[in-house]
C-alpha positions in Angstrom: 44.4 41.7 22.6 42.7 45.2 23.9 39.6 44.6 26.0 36.7 47.1 27.0 33.9 47.1 29.0 31.2 46.2 26.9 28.1 48.7 26.8 25.3 49.0 24.6 26.9 52.3 23.1 30.2 50.7 22.4 28.3 47.4 21.0 26.4 49.6 18.9 29.1 51.8 17.7 31.5 49.0 16.5 32.5 48.6 12.8 34.8 46.4 11.0 38.2 47.7 10.4 39.0 49.1 6.8 40.5 46.6 4.3 39.8 43.5 6.7 36.9 40.7 6.5 36.1 40.9 10.2 37.1 42.8 13.5 36.8 41.7 17.0 36.1 43.5 20.5 36.6 41.7 23.7 34.9 42.5 26.6 36.8 43.3 29.8 34.1 42.3 32.4 33.6 38.7 31.1 36.7 36.8 30.2 36.1 34.8 26.7 33.1 37.1 25.6 33.9 39.0 22.3 31.8 41.1 19.8 32.7 40.1 15.8 31.8 42.6 13.3 32.1 41.7 9.4 32.8 43.9 6.6 29.1 43.5 5.6 27.9 45.1 8.8 27.0 42.0 10.5 27.5 41.7 14.5 27.3 38.7 16.7 28.4 37.7 20.2 31.2 34.7 20.3 33.1 33.1 22.8 36.6 32.2 22.8 38.8 30.0 25.1 41.2 27.5 25.6 40.2 23.7 25.8 43.0 21.1 26.4 45.4 23.2 24.7 43.5 24.0 21.5 41.6 27.3 21.0 38.0 27.1 20.6 35.7 29.7 19.4 31.9 29.4 19.4 28.9 31.8 18.2 26.6 33.1 20.8 24.2 35.1 18.9 23.2 38.2 17.5 23.2 41.6 19.7 19.6 42.0 18.6 18.7 39.0 20.5 21.3 38.4 23.1 21.3 41.7 25.4 24.3 41.9 27.5 22.8 41.3 30.6 20.1 39.0 31.2 16.6 40.3 31.4 13.9 39.5 34.0 10.1 39.9 34.7 7.9 39.6 37.7 6.6 36.0 38.4 3.3 35.3 39.8 4.7 34.9 43.3 6.6 38.4 42.8 10.0 36.8 42.6 12.1 37.9 39.6 11.9 35.2 36.6 14.6 35.2 33.9 13.2 36.3 30.6 16.2 36.4 27.9 19.5 35.1 28.8 22.3 37.9 28.4 25.5 37.2 26.5 27.7 37.6 29.7 25.7 34.9 31.2 26.0 32.5 28.5 29.8 33.2 28.2 30.2 32.4 31.8 28.4 29.3 31.1 30.5 28.1 28.6 33.7 28.5 30.5 32.2 26.8 33.6 31.9 23.8 31.0 35.3 24.2 30.2 36.4 24.5 33.7 34.3 20.9 34.4 36.3 19.6 31.3 33.2 19.3 29.2 33.8 20.8 25.4 31.1 23.3 25.0 30.8 22.3 21.1 29.8 18.7 22.2 27.6 19.9 25.0 25.8 22.2 22.2 25.4 19.3 20.0 24.0 17.1 22.4 21.5 19.7 23.5 20.4 20.3 19.7 20.2 16.4 19.4 18.0 16.3 22.4 15.8 19.0 21.1 15.5 17.4 17.7 14.6 14.2 19.3 12.1 15.8 21.5 10.6 17.6 18.3 10.5 14.6 16.2 8.9 12.6 19.1 6.2 15.2 19.4 5.6 15.2 15.5 5.3 11.4 15.8 2.6 12.1 18.4 0.6 13.8 15.8 0.8 11.5 13.2 -2.8 10.1 11.8 -3.3 6.8 10.9 -4.1 8.1 7.5 -1.1 9.9 7.1 1.2 6.5 8.2 -1.3 4.2 6.3 -0.4 6.1 2.7 3.3 5.4 3.6 2.6 1.7 4.6 0.8 1.0 1.4 3.4 2.3 -0.9 6.4 0.8 1.1 4.6 -2.6 1.0 3.1 -2.1 -2.5 6.0 -4.1 -4.4 5.6 -7.1 -2.0 1.9 -7.2 -2.6 -0.4 -8.4 -5.6 -2.2 -5.9 -7.4 -5.5 -7.3 -5.8 -4.1 -7.0 -2.2 -2.7 -3.4 -3.0 -6.3 -2.4 -4.2 -8.1 -3.8 -1.1 -5.6 -1.5 1.0 -6.5 1.4 -1.0 -10.4 0.7 -1.1 -10.8 -0.2 2.6 -9.3 3.1 3.5 -10.9 5.3 0.9 -12.6 8.2 2.6 -15.1 8.3 -0.5 -17.1 11.0 -1.8 -15.6 10.7 -5.1 -17.7 10.4 -8.6 -18.8 6.4 -9.1 -16.8 5.1 -12.8 -20.0 3.2 -13.2 -23.2 4.5 -12.5 -24.4 7.8 -10.6 -23.5 9.2 -7.4 -20.5 9.3 -5.1 -18.4 6.7 -3.8 -19.0 5.8 -0.2 -16.2 5.8 2.7 -14.3 2.4 3.3 -14.8 0.6 6.5 -11.3 2.2 7.7 -11.8 5.5 6.7 -13.4 6.6 10.2 -9.7 5.8 11.7 -7.9 7.7 9.1 -8.1 11.0 11.1 -7.4 9.1 14.6 -3.8 10.1 15.8 -1.5 6.5 15.9 -1.1 7.2 19.6 -4.7 7.1 20.2 -5.4 3.7 18.4 -6.3 2.0 21.7 -8.0 -1.3 22.2 -11.1 0.5 23.5 -11.1 3.0 19.9 -10.8 -0.4 17.7 -13.3 -2.2 19.5 -15.7 0.8 19.3 -14.9 1.0 15.7 -15.5 -2.5 14.9 -18.6 -2.9 17.0 -20.1 0.0 14.8 -18.7 -1.3 11.3 -19.7 -4.9 12.2 -23.4 -3.7 12.5 -23.5 -2.3 8.7 -21.1 -4.8 7.0 -19.7 -7.7 9.0 -17.5 -9.2 6.4 -15.6 -6.1 5.4 -15.3 -5.2 9.0 -13.5 -8.6 9.5 -11.1 -7.9 6.7 -10.6 -4.4 7.6 -9.4 -5.5 10.8 -7.0 -7.9 9.4 -5.6 -5.4 7.2 -5.3 -2.8 10.3 -3.5 -5.6 12.4 -0.7 -6.0 9.6 -0.6 -2.2 9.5 -0.2 -2.0 13.3 2.6 -4.9 13.2 4.4 -3.0 10.2 4.5 0.5 12.3 6.0 -1.7 15.4 8.7 -3.1 13.2 9.6 0.4 11.5 11.7 2.6 13.4 10.2 6.0 12.4 6.8 4.8 13.8 8.0 2.2 16.8 6.4 2.7 20.0 3.9 5.2 19.1 0.8 2.7 18.7 -0.2 1.6 22.2 1.6 -2.1 22.4 -0.6 -4.9 21.6 -3.8 -3.2 21.4 -5.0 -5.7 18.6 -4.7 -8.5 21.3 -7.1 -7.5 23.8 -9.8 -9.5 24.6 -12.6 -6.5 23.8 -11.1 -6.4 20.4 -11.2 -10.0 19.5 -14.8 -10.2 20.9 -15.7 -7.4 18.5 -14.2 -8.9 15.3 -17.3 -10.6 13.2 -16.9 -14.2 13.1 -16.5 -15.5 9.6 -18.8 -17.9 8.3 -18.9 -20.2 5.7 -21.3 -19.1 2.9 -23.9 -21.7 2.2 -24.8 -22.9 -1.5 -23.2 -20.4 -4.0 -21.9 -23.2 -6.0 -22.9 -25.2 -9.1 -23.6 -28.9 -8.6 -22.5 -31.5 -11.1 -26.2 -32.0 -11.9 -26.8 -28.4 -13.0 -23.6 -28.2 -15.2 -25.6 -29.1 -18.6 -28.2 -26.2 -17.8 -25.7 -23.6 -17.0 -23.3 -24.2 -19.9 -26.2 -24.2 -22.3 -27.3 -20.7 -21.0 -24.0 -19.0 -20.9 -23.1 -20.1 -24.3 -26.4 -18.7 -25.4 -25.3 -15.3 -24.2 -25.1 -13.0 -27.1 -21.6 -11.4 -26.2 -18.9 -13.9 -26.8 -16.5 -12.3 -24.7 -18.6 -12.2 -21.4 -19.6 -15.9 -22.3 -16.1 -16.9 -22.6 -15.4 -15.2 -19.4 -17.4 -17.0 -17.5 -16.3 -20.5 -18.6 -13.0 -19.4 -17.9 -13.7 -18.6 -14.5 -15.4 -22.2 -14.0 -12.8 -24.0 -15.7 -9.8 -22.4 -14.0 -11.0 -21.3 -10.6 -9.6 -17.9 -10.9 -10.6 -14.9 -9.1 -12.6 -12.6 -11.3 -10.2 -9.7 -11.0 -7.4 -11.9 -12.0 -9.1 -13.2 -15.0 -10.4 -9.7 -16.1 -7.0 -8.4 -16.3 -5.5 -11.2 -18.4 -3.9 -9.9 -21.7 -2.9 -11.4 -24.8 0.7 -11.3 -23.9 -0.3 -13.2 -21.0 -1.4 -16.2 -23.1 0.9 -18.7 -24.6 -1.0 -20.8 -27.3 2.2 -22.7 -28.2 3.1 -24.1 -24.6 -0.4 -23.8 -23.5 -0.2 -21.7 -20.4 -1.7 -18.8 -18.4 0.4 -15.9 -16.7 -2.0 -14.8 -14.2 -1.4 -11.8 -11.8 -1.9 -13.2 -8.5 -3.9 -11.4 -5.7 -1.3 -12.2 -3.2 1.9 -13.1 -5.0 3.9 -10.1 -6.6 5.0 -12.1 -9.3 1.9 -14.0 -10.3 1.5 -17.7 -11.1 1.3 -19.4 -14.3 -1.4 -22.2 -14.8 -1.8 -24.6 -17.8 -4.0 -23.7 -20.8 -6.5 -26.5 -21.1 -7.9 -27.5 -24.3 -11.5 -26.4 -24.5 -10.7 -23.1 -23.0 -7.6 -22.7 -25.5 -10.0 -23.3 -28.3 -12.3 -20.4 -26.9 -9.4 -18.2 -26.3 -8.4 -18.8 -29.8 -11.7 -17.9 -31.2 -11.7 -14.5 -29.2 -8.3 -13.6 -30.5 -9.5 -14.0 -33.9 -12.6 -11.7 -33.4 -10.2 -9.1 -31.7 -8.0 -9.2 -34.6 -10.7 -8.9 -37.1 -10.8 -5.3 -38.3 -14.2 -3.6 -38.5 -15.9 -3.1 -41.8 -15.1 0.0 -44.3 -18.2 1.8 -42.7 -17.0 1.6 -39.3 -13.2 2.4 -40.0 -14.6 5.5 -41.9 -16.5 6.6 -38.9 -13.3 6.0 -36.8 -10.8 8.1 -39.2 -13.8 11.0 -39.2 -13.5 11.1 -35.2 -9.7 11.0 -35.4 -9.2 7.7 -34.2 -7.3 4.4 -35.5 -8.2 0.9 -35.1 -5.8 -1.4 -33.2 -6.3 -4.8 -31.8 -7.1 -4.7 -27.8 -4.4 -5.8 -25.7 -7.2 -7.3 -23.4 -8.3 -11.0 -23.8 -11.7 -10.0 -22.1 -12.0 -6.5 -24.0 -14.9 -4.3 -23.6 -15.4 -0.9 -25.7 -17.8 0.6 -23.1 -15.5 0.2 -20.2 -13.0 3.2 -19.3 -10.0 1.1 -19.0 -10.8 -1.3 -22.3 -11.5 -4.7 -20.2 -14.5 -6.2 -19.3 -16.1 -4.7 -16.0 -19.4 -5.9 -15.1 -20.2 -9.3 -16.4 -22.6 -10.2 -13.4 -25.6 -8.9 -15.3 -25.5 -11.3 -18.0 -24.5 -14.1 -15.9 -27.6 -13.6 -13.7 -29.8 -13.5 -16.6 -28.4 -16.8 -18.3 -29.0 -18.2 -14.4 -32.8 -17.1 -14.3 -33.0 -18.3 -17.9 -31.8 -21.9 -17.0 -34.0 -22.2 -14.2 -31.0 -22.2 -11.8 -30.2 -20.6 -8.3 -28.2 -17.7 -8.0 -24.4 -18.2 -8.3 -22.1 -15.2 -7.7 -18.9 -14.8 -10.1 -16.9 -16.0 -6.9 -19.3 -18.9 -6.9 -17.8 -20.3 -9.8 -14.3 -20.2 -8.2 -15.8 -22.2 -5.5 -17.6 -24.5 -7.9 -14.1 -25.4 -9.6 -12.7 -26.5 -6.2 -15.7 -28.4 -5.3 -16.2 -30.2 -8.7 -12.4 -31.2 -8.8 -13.1 -33.5 -5.7 -15.2 -35.9 -7.9 -12.0 -36.9 -9.6 -10.2 -37.2 -6.1 -7.8 -34.7 -7.5 -5.1 -34.0 -4.8 -6.0 -30.8 -2.8 -2.5 -29.3 -3.5 -3.2 -29.4 -7.4 -6.3 -27.4 -7.0 -5.0 -25.2 -4.7 -1.9 -24.3 -6.6 -4.1 -23.7 -10.1 -6.4 -21.6 -7.8 -3.6 -19.7 -6.4 -4.1 -20.6 -2.6 -1.6 -20.4 -0.2 0.1 -23.8 0.8 -1.9 -25.0 4.0 0.4 -27.4 5.3 4.2 -28.0 6.0 4.4 -30.7 3.0 3.0 -28.4 0.9 4.9 -25.6 1.9 8.3 -27.3 1.6 8.2 -30.6 0.2 6.2 -30.2 -3.1 7.6 -28.5 -6.2 4.9 -29.2 -9.1 6.2 -28.4 -12.4 3.2 -27.0 -15.0 3.3 -30.4 -16.9 1.9 -32.0 -13.7 -0.5 -29.6 -12.9 -1.7 -29.6 -16.9 -2.3 -33.6 -16.4 -4.7 -32.9 -14.0 -6.2 -29.6 -15.1 -6.8 -31.2 -18.3 -8.9 -34.0 -16.6 -10.7 -31.7 -14.4 -11.9 -30.0 -17.7 -12.7 -32.9 -19.5 -14.7 -34.4 -16.5 -16.7 -30.8 -16.3 -17.4 -31.1 -20.0 -18.3 -34.5 -19.8 -21.0 -33.7 -17.3 -22.3 -31.0 -19.2 -22.6 -33.1 -22.2 -19.8 -31.3 -24.3 -16.9 -32.5 -26.3 -13.4 -31.3 -25.7 -12.0 -29.9 -29.2 -8.7 -31.4 -30.5 -5.8 -29.4 -30.6 -4.0 -30.0 -33.6 -1.5 -27.2 -33.2 -0.9 -27.8 -29.8 2.8 -28.9 -28.4 3.5 -32.8 -28.6 5.8 -34.7 -26.9 7.9 -37.1 -28.7 10.7 -39.7 -27.6 13.8 -39.3 -29.3 16.0 -42.5 -29.6 
């Protein structure tokens, strides 16, 4: 293998031999240093040597990037500092590794891994809460109920969008001020300061936002890609705990037994049967307002008297009984929903290029964007005012169901399961498996008692399923 002393001119003049894919030129000054030139004219310095009986070859780099000798510049103290490592120096370094029993290829791989790890760590340190929050929400969504998912989206929303109902723009959620904060800057001082600012404006939402943020921080600590970025246990410090607004039980906002006749009378007089049925369904099931509004006809089993409700927390939802009176109300809604409009209205729809079909929503609305009931509070407030009753929110109807159930001494676990509350005791969590029939027995008693106090009768269900003893 012929060797020559590398110079700039010789490196520039070297060409690939005709009829070959590549040609090599070797340096006589530095053992192992070579110049490879391909048929396409590409040149690169290479290093070739023996390691444990085998020949190894590594690419150093292009002559344009690697001068033959190291280049220096003057430092601040007047001493020379290396600016560009030369190909000869790199070849000597690689040979030195071999002499020490180190495979240069392994050393290069380790250097690359260390550099990539350093780069990844630097990238992790620049991640913001908002970037990782979006990843967290999508990763956890399959394990959440729809309401729980929407809470995470809504509370971290930056606002500034057109309102779906009404005029103006949406306001930022409580977590929005933290979206642009780096994860590594999410210290206890930053969290406490954010909590104090939000608690002055919207304390209830601030408390819930902190619980959502705490779950997010726990997830980052359990996820290898983000582990160690957030300072440890920042949400556990005394300053943060003191800044969390204290949850207080809401006074009132519940229907009393003696108010039931007036309430039912006023609600039944609401001109819109969909809203009237919806409000009664909230009181008679204790469901959350969004759960009931999202009910579709496919979720209603009139034959076996059950409702499949999309639960706020449980991704699979829950199944509750369809009690006799509510069943009669829904059957009437179904009849109205499946009744086509008159000929004049059908002609108007055809002129607009539309076709009529029954709505898939139980509580349908022609004016809402998604086709289901959106804002029943106005009608409910008017009904309360007409009946001379104090204000009761839609969530207060859910609270009323749980409160009124105690008049029958119904087991608290029955009521919790119907309403979709998490088990609150070891026995409830591990030793109670209540079938739908057991829930139906108690739920029917609750409905009958409420209607009795309201001065109403429960309609008979001639087509409801019956149990028969078979000899």
